[in-house]
C-alpha positions in Angstrom: 0.0 0.0 0.0 1.3 3.7 -0.9 1.9 6.0 2.4 0.0 8.6 0.7 -3.5 6.1 0.6 -2.8 5.2 4.1 -2.3 8.9 5.5 -5.2 9.7 4.1 -7.2 6.8 5.5 -5.9 7.8 9.0 -6.8 11.4 8.6 -10.3 10.3 7.3 -10.4 7.8 10.6 -9.5 10.7 12.8 -11.6 12.9 11.7 -14.5 10.0 12.0 -13.5 9.9 15.8 -13.1 13.5 16.3 -16.5 14.3 15.3 -17.7 11.4 17.7 -16.1 12.4 20.5 -17.3 16.0 20.0 -20.9 14.8 20.1 -20.2 12.2 22.8 -19.3 15.3 24.9 -22.8 16.6 24.3 -24.0 13.7 26.1 -25.3 11.4 22.4 -25.1 8.0 24.1 -24.7 6.6 20.3 -21.8 8.8 19.3 -19.9 7.4 22.9 -20.4 3.9 21.0 -18.9 5.0 18.1 -15.8 6.4 19.6 -15.5 3.1 21.6 -15.9 1.0 18.4 -13.3 3.0 16.9 -10.8 3.0 19.5 -11.1 -0.3 21.3 -9.6 -2.7 18.9 -6.4 -1.4 19.4 -6.7 -0.2 22.6 -7.4 -4.0 23.8 -4.3 -4.9 21.5 -2.2 -2.8 23.2 -3.6 -3.9 26.5 -3.0 -7.6 25.6 0.7 -7.0 25.0 1.1 -5.7 28.5 -1.6 -7.4 31.1 -2.2 -10.5 28.7 -5.1 -12.6 28.8 -6.4 -9.5 31.5 -6.8 -7.6 29.1 -10.4 -7.3 29.1 -11.1 -6.4 32.5 -8.2 -3.6 32.6 -9.8 -2.3 29.2 -13.6 -2.1 31.1 -11.6 -0.3 33.5 -10.1 1.8 31.5 -13.2 2.8 29.8 -15.1 3.6 33.1 -12.7 6.3 33.5 -12.6 7.5 29.7 -16.6 7.9 30.1 -16.3 9.2 33.6 -13.6 12.2 32.5 -15.0 12.7 28.9 -15.8 16.0 29.9 -12.3 17.1 30.2 -11.0 15.8 27.3 -9.8 18.6 24.7 -8.5 17.7 21.5 -9.0 15.8 17.9 -9.8 12.0 17.2 -6.0 11.6 17.4 -5.5 13.4 20.6 -8.6 11.0 21.7 -6.8 8.0 20.9 -3.4 9.1 23.0 -5.1 10.3 25.4 -7.4 6.8 26.2 -4.0 4.8 25.3 -2.3 6.8 28.4 -5.7 5.7 30.8 -5.2 2.4 29.4 -1.7 2.2 30.3 -2.1 3.5 33.9 -5.1 1.0 34.3 -2.3 -1.7 33.4 0.6 -0.9 35.1 -1.9 -0.2 38.5 -3.0 -4.0 37.3 0.8 -5.3 37.2 1.3 -3.8 40.5 -1.2 -5.3 42.2 0.1 -8.7 40.7 3.5 -7.9 41.1 4.6 -9.2 37.7 6.5 -7.7 34.9 4.3 -7.0 31.6 3.7 -10.5 29.3 2.5 -10.1 25.4 -0.1 -12.4 24.8 -2.0 -13.2 22.1 -3.4 -9.9 20.1 -6.8 -10.1 18.7 -6.4 -11.0 14.8 -8.3 -7.8 13.7 -6.2 -5.0 15.5 -3.9 -5.9 12.8 -6.3 -4.4 10.0 -6.3 -1.1 11.5 -5.6 1.5 9.5 -1.9 2.6 9.9 0.8 5.0 7.1 3.7 2.9 7.4 5.6 1.6 4.6 7.2 -1.2 6.5 4.2 -2.3 8.6 2.3 -2.9 5.2 5.4 -5.2 4.0 6.2 -6.8 7.6 2.9 -7.8 8.9 0.6 -8.1 5.7 3.4 -11.2 4.7 2.6 -13.3 6.9 0.0 -15.4 9.1 -1.7 -13.5 12.1 0.1 -16.0 14.6 3.1 -15.7 12.7 3.1 -12.0 13.2 1.8 -11.9 17.1 4.2 -14.4 17.4 7.4 -11.8 16.5 5.7 -9.0 18.4 5.9 -11.0 21.1 9.8 -12.4 20.9 10.5 -8.0 21.0 12.3 -6.7 23.5 9.5 -5.1 25.9 10.7 -1.6 24.9 10.3 -2.3 21.2 7.5 -4.2 21.3 5.2 -1.5 23.5 6.7 0.8 21.0 5.2 -1.2 17.7 2.2 -1.6 19.8 1.6 2.2 20.4 2.5 3.0 17.1 1.0 0.3 14.9 -1.9 -1.1 16.8 -3.0 1.9 18.8 -1.8 4.2 15.5 -0.3 7.3 17.7 2.7 9.4 16.0 6.3 9.5 17.9 5.4 12.5 20.1 1.9 10.9 21.6 3.4 7.8 21.7 6.4 9.1 23.9 4.5 11.0 26.2 2.7 8.3 27.0 5.9 6.4 27.7 7.7 9.1 29.5 10.4 9.0 26.9 11.8 11.4 23.8 10.0 11.1 20.6 13.5 10.0 18.8 14.1 7.1 21.2 10.2 6.1 20.4 10.9 6.4 17.1 14.5 3.9 17.7 12.6 1.5 19.5 9.8 1.0 17.0 12.5 1.0 14.1 14.4 -1.7 15.8 11.3 -3.6 16.3 10.2 -3.4 12.7 13.5 -3.9 11.3 13.7 -7.4 13.3 10.3 -8.3 12.0 11.1 -7.3 8.6 14.4 -9.5 8.7 12.4 -12.3 9.9 10.5 -12.1 6.5 13.2 -11.2 4.2 11.4 -7.7 3.4 14.3 -5.6 5.5 15.4 -3.2 2.5 14.8 0.8 1.6 11.3 1.1 3.0 12.1 -0.2 6.7 15.2 2.2 6.6 12.7 5.0 6.2 11.3 4.5 9.4 13.9 6.6 10.7 13.3 9.5 9.2 12.2 12.8 11.8 8.9 13.2 9.9 5.6 12.7 12.5 4.5 9.8 10.2 7.7 7.5 10.9 8.2 4.8 12.9 9.7 5.2 15.9 11.4 3.6 19.5 11.1 3.5 22.9 14.3 3.5 24.8 
């Protein structure tokens, strides 16, 4: 897929989300359901990478907080995805502290790999193999790379938004995601100029997280 086409799809996706959020803030329950439908697959996939089989319970807690604090949110569709991911990550870390365990990767729902994304390396890597193989490769990444890839590819955040969530610099997030995707691409035999391009400093490049 071309990067231009994917970028337009992502922009349209965020436009729909932003409109739904604005209506939901005015009390439109059906609009909140639309926002949930758009955000939940990526959010759940991200949480599965952090807390494994407990992802649905953590997501439910996160959505309770999202609904409660929706009136405080100010921003567009992309901002809403970042805001919800931040809340979900806090709930996941609270959950892990209660369990006193480190984050563990678990199976992602197959549909999270079908979300819009403007990244050519993601297209070449993840579309070149079965869902099971893709999930196994993501789970095999070092934790910082896995979370960066999850936030950039699964949740669909740009590097600055992902960096704010992780408490890191955007360049560090770009590097971790770049390394993770390059590692996946090497496993698939598609490592080349397209994957090298994710190190660019533009807002649509993939990032890293160390």
